[in-house]
C-alpha positions, 0 to 999 in steps of 0.5 A: 620889619615889613611884610614882603610881597614876594611868595610862594605860596598857597597863601596870599603875602602878608600885608606891607607896612604902610611906606612899601605899601604907598610906593607900590600902590603908587607904582601899580596905579600908573602901571596897571594889572595884567588880567589873564592872558594879556595882551602888550608890548615886548620890545615893541611888538604886539605880544601874548604873556601865556602859561605853559607847561613843561616841555610843550611845544617850545625850542630854543634855536640858535639864531633868527632869521637872518643870523641875528643872534638870539640872546642867551638863555640864563638862569638866576635866583630871586629871593623870596619869603614863604607863607611864616615869613621864611626866606627861600630861594626860587631859580627862574630860567629865561629861554629865546626862540623865534617869535612875535615878541610871546612871553610864556610863563612855564608854570607846571602845577602853579598858579602865577598871581597876577602881580608876578606877570606884571612884574615880568611884563615890567622887567621885560620892557626895563631890560630892552629899555636900558639895553637898547636892545628889541626882543620883538623877533623873538619868543621868551620863556620864564621858567619858575621852579619852585623849592617844594610840591606844596608850592602853588602860588608864585607872586611878587612885585619885588622880584622885578628887579631880579628879573630885570638884571637875568634879562640885561645879562640874556641880552648882553650875553652874560653869564650871572654869579649865583653870589650877588642876588637883588630884591626890589622894584623898579620904577619907570625912571629905573630907581630901586624901591624897597620891599620887605623881610630883608632879613629873612632873604639874606639869610636865603641867599647865604644859605644858596652861597651868596656873598651879596644880597642888594637892596634899595638904599630907600629900605626901612630897615638895617639888616645884619647877616653874618656871612652875607653883605646887604649893600644898598644901590639906589638904582638898577645901573648901580645894581647892575654895576655890582652885578654884571 
């Protein structure tokens, strides 16, 4: 089974299979990586991706200037694997306030790798495009809750699908079930692309209480885990129909 690219570990993730590696190389060659504190567009506004620490200088407000309602705070759960290939679930929370399109990642003592920074930016752009929304008047704070104190690095392109779903739920002010989780990369056309370590992620999702793990219909494996259904879909739209 292919190694996954979503890790919460002290070590770099295992190498990708040829199939998944080619797909990711194609996506990344078109998008490019963020470097350091990157600048870019979030919902049509100039944005800064900053790394912050818990409780420092960020307060969620009820409304924007003029009375417009902010996206709702939302928490979701991202399937991942550790350095030994065991599955785990990483909680992520999105909180919104008035701002100028900033995207802050609350890291505490955790390192955020560039591939996760890229996944966050792409998820934000995909969510605003699919919902016809703009985040130009907001600041977004993303908080990851590492599973244990030994975790020093967060990275993974396959979290992009889960991050996109969470942002769309926020924009629609809909709640997210913890029973339906997703793993995958979303390309520019909204197609869900395959990632690895599906069985390990499915076991971790089942332990959380999930009943479905949604994956790409191009996933190069046939995984069966008792107590949870692995559901194959073609696109992020299909995934949203199942989750929201």
